[in-house]
N, C-alpha and C positions, 0 to 999 in steps of 0.2 A: 896413597898412591893407589891407583885401579890396577887391582891385577886381575889376570884372566887365566882360568884354567879348564881342562875340557876332560871330558868323561863319555863313557858309553849309557849310564841312564843316570839321570836326576832326580832324585825325590825332595820334593818339597813339603817338612812336616816329619817330625820322628816319634807321631802318633803310633798306635796299632796297626792301621795300615801302611805308613812309610816303615817302619820298621819289617814290618813281613816282607815290602818289595825289598829292602835294600836286602835282606838274611837271603834270601831267592837268588837275587840277578845277582850278589859277589858271589855267592856259594855258586853257582854255575857259569863263572867264571868275566862279568862285566864288571868293566870298570865303575863303578859307584860313589857318587856324593850323596850325604843327605843333607841340606840345608834346615836347622832348625832356629826358630827366634828367641827361644826360651834360653838362657844362658844356663839351663841344668834337665839332664832328661828325666823327666818323670813328674815335673814341676810344670807349674800348677796342676795339682789332680783336677780333671776337668770328667770325671766317671766314678759310678759307685764301683766299680770293678767287679760285679757277681757276672761268676764264667761257669762254664761246663766244663769237668774231668779231663776230654778230650784235648781241651785247647792249653793244658798243661801238658798232656802226654805229647800230642804231636808237635808240638815245639820243642820238645825235651827241653822244658824249662824245670828248676830246682822248686823244691816243694815249698822254700821258703817264700816263695811268691805270694800263696796263699794266706793269709791269715786266720781263716777257717774254713772250715771243710763241711760240704751241705749234704743233711741226705734225707730232710724234710721240707715240706711247702705248708705253709700255712696262710690262709685269707679268713681277714673279716668283713664285714659290712655295719659299718654305723648305721647305715639305713635302716635295716632289718634286723641288727642285731643278732645274725645268721653268722656260723664259722663252720670252718673245717679245716681238719690237720691231715693231711698223709705222709705216713711215714715210707719212703722207698725202698728201706731194706739194706742198701749201700750206698754209697758216697758218690752224688751224682756231677758235685759242682762246688764251688766254691767262691769267698768273698777274697778278692784278691786284695795285695799290698801293691798299691796303683803306680806309687813308684818305684820300688823294686821292682815289678813287673817288666814295667817301660827300661829299667836299666838293664836288665837279664836279657831281653830283646837288643838292647843295642851293643851288649857284650857279643853275643852272636853275628850280629853283623859286622861289626870290626873286624872280628877273629877270623872271620871270612874275608877283610879290605876291605870293607868299605870306610869311606873318608867322612866324619860326621863334622859339619862347621855350625858352631853353635853360636848362639848370640846374634844373629844374623837374619835380616828380614829379607825376603825376598818380596819385590817391586814391582817388577811385569816379565814377560816372555821376551825373549830375543826370538825375532820373525825371520828368516828366506824365503822369504814371497808368503804363501798360507802355510806357510809348515814352519812347527815350534820349533826351535834350534838350541835353545839353552833358557837361561833366567838374568835378568841384572837383578842386582840386592840392593838395597836401602843404601849402603856405603858406594855404590857405586861398580861395583866388581860386575865382573862377567863371567857364566861359568857357561861354555857350552858343551850340548851333549847330543847322542844321535837321538834319544828320544825323553823326555820328563815326565814323570810319575806324581801329577798335583795330587798331595796327600794333607793339604793344607786346611781342612775341616771346614765347616759350613763356609766361611769365608769364600772357599774354593779359589785364590787368589788367580791365579795364573788362566784357570778355564775359564772365569770370566770375564778376564783382560786379554785373553786371546779369543773371546768374542766365541767357544763355544756354551757357554751357560749365558743366560740372558741376567744383569743385573739385579731383575725384580725376581728372579727365581728363590725357593724357597720364603714362598710367602708366610706359610704356617710353619712353625717349629714347636715340637718338645722341648721342655724347658726342667731340667731338673735340677735341685737344689739340697744339700743335706748337710749336717754335721756329723762328724766322728766325734764320739761322746768317751768321756767316763763317768766312770758310778751309775751305769744303765744297770737296771735288775734285767737280766736277760733272762728270759723264760725257758728258753731251750737254743744253748747256743749252736746247736746242728740244724736248726728252722732258720729257713728266710721267711720274714712273715712280711705281708700285704695287707693294708688297711682302703677301704672303698666305702664313698656313699658322697654323691655329688655336693650336697650341701652341708654334710658333717665333715668331711674331709678336706676335697678342693674340686673345683666345679665340674672339671674335666679330666681326670688322671687317677692317682692313686698315691698314697703313702706305703712308705716301707719301713724295714726295722730290717738290718742285715748285721748278726751279729759277727765281731771282731775277736771275741774270747767272753770269758766268763763275767766280764763286768764293763766290758766295752761294746760299743754298737754305731754302725753307720744308721742315723737317723736320717728321713728324707722325703721329699715327695718328686712329684713331677706332674704338671700341666703342661696346655697348649696355649698356642698363645700365636696371635697374627707379629708375624713380622712385620706391616707397614703400621702397629701402632708403638707407643713406645710402655716400655715395660723397668722400672728399674729394680735394682736388686733389694730393695727397699718391701717391693711389694710382696715379692719371693720370699721373704724373712717373714710378711704377716702372714700368708698363710702357712709356712711351715709350726711360725710360734703358737698359731693358731691347732697347727696337728698335735703340738706339744701341751698344749694349756691344758686347764681344768676340764676342762669336757667331751679331754680325748679318751678315746681307750683305752691310750696306753701312759695315760699320766700316770697313776700310781708306779709304775715302771722308770719313766723319764723324771720325775719331778726335781730327783737329786743328784742328776746328771751334769758333768760340764761338757760343752764342748770343745777339743784344741784344735780341730782344725776343719774349715768351711771349704766343699768342695762345689761346685757349680758349673753346668756343661747344658749344649744345645745340640740340638739334630733335628732336621727338616723331616717334616711331614709330608713332603707336597710328591712322596712318591722316587722311585728312584730313578735316577737320570736316564733318558729313553736312548741317549747316545753318549756313552761315558769315553770316546775318544774322539779324533779327529788325526791331524795330519802332525804324526810325531809328540803325541800328546795322549796321554790316558787319565782317568779320573779314577778317585780309589776311597773308599770309607766313607766318611762324614759330607766328603766335600762332592760325592756322587749321589748320595741321601740313602747310604747301604747300610742302615741301620733297620732292625725290623720295625714293624710300622704298630706291631701289637703291646710289647711291653719294652720298646726301647732299646733293648738289647745291641749292642755294637760293635765291642771288641773282637767276637769271635771272626762275624762276618768283614770287619775291616781288613782282619788278617789272611780271611779266604782270598779278599776281592784285592788285598795287595799285592798275595802272593800270585793270583793268576795275570795279574798286570804286569808283571816283571815276567814269569814263563813267559807271555809273551811276548815282550819285550827283546828277549832272546832268541826266540824264533822269528822275532821278525829284523833285530843285526843279522843273525844267521841267512837271511834271504838278501839282505841287503835293499829291503823294502819296509819303510817305517810310515809309510802312507796312509791315510784312515780305510784304504780298501783293504789292507793285509790288517793293519790293527783291529778293525771290526771281530777278529777273531777272542777278543779280551771279552767282547760281551757276547760272543758264544760260550764262553768258558763260564761265565756268572750263570749264563742260564743252565747251564747244565748242572751248575751246583744248587740252585736253586728251586729249581722245575717250578710248580704253581706255590710256594708256599708263601709268597709274599703276596701273590694275588687274594689268597685266601684271606689274608689278616688284613689285608685293605678295607675287604670288603666285611670284615667284622670290626672295624672303623669306624662303618656306617649305622651301628646298632645306637640308639639313644644310652645313656651311661649309665645311669641306674638298672635300667632292663637289662643290658647287659652283664652288670657285675651280677645281678640277681640271679640270670640265668645261670652262669658259669658256678657259683655257687652248689648252685641246685646237681648242674652238672659230676662239680666233682662229688659230690656226697654220694653222688650214684656210682660213678666210676671206684669210689671206694671200698664201696660195699660190695661191689664185683672184683672187685680185684685186679681191676684193670690199669694199674699206675701205670702202665708205659705207654699209654694214651695221656696222661696228664703230662708225664715228661714229652711228649709232643709238643703238646700246648704249650708249656712253658719254653720251649724250645724256638718256637716257631717254624717247626717242620711238621706241619700238616698238611696234607695233599683235603682236596675239596671232600672228598669221601669221609676222613677222617674226623674234619671239621664238623659236617653233618653229623655224624656218631654223638658227638661231643654237645653240639647243641641243635637238636631234631627239629625245635620250633622254628627255627632262623630259616631251615631250608624253603626257599623258594620266595623267602621275605627278603631277607639281605644275603644266603647263599645262595 
């Protein structure tokens, strides 16, 4: 039997963006419902879960969400066999236990009054003229709301069906695929490791090792794929197996390791959605392509943009105006948070793969020698303004930057 429910804010998806939005909107007094198609919060894992210490602090998360804290960064080029390791002298981030991380966020949302509906797929928006006024689920239920926040990931199911996003948007995707492994011979449990090389590692992208203990690590890679072409999981496994193979720089560490989980996920490289709002609707997280275009980091941004969408929802509800003319405030809040950092990162994506990585290795070596590790952290966080990017990559000024 069809059930009808009502709320102030309806959030589609219980990932970082959706839960960040739900925590914020329910904490600020709005009746909030989250609809999640999975039957369990935090499963399946779609992220490596590398994030920064301030994420744990800012969202009041317990330390158990972190599998391993990070205080240093290592980069190796298989193309030139150069390497550099930078110790920041303090904990700067960590590798999340992604399942526990999302569950702890869900606990916060629930404690503030959010209702979470699991194992239910949202199928289409409910419309009142050109206003989104809720959603219909695959089981036929209708949930009416003053505002919908679409956090459904790259599928952007509501934004596309409401006509805010073209069906062929997200033409280019970043794709990550990894094994979480036991019996990996970790070189330094406090170091995140990146491995690059156009031919040796992956055509466009990088490989990584993220320790989660003394003998455990997440080992994976990220590459670029056109959404208009077919890419099967077996293709990603072939890439990853090459990274684990006898010619790999990590072979002696990984040869006796065994995977016990497989994680995969996608994010858009098409640039942030120009207009992430319409009448009664806002879009956040991967649904709006709000991941870092530089290293694919999405968790911190998803939480922040979900929060800003919810703050806008509160203001719009108080003003009794959920039109796009009012909701454009959301885009303004996003812009104030990002400044020009994503534009700078997008410019760096224009650099040919090996030229980029070899320039980065040289830059990191120079910054390490000068003791300017804070600029390295800004690079890793995609927090560079243009002048800082030029300081890191002086040869790119006028050419790419």
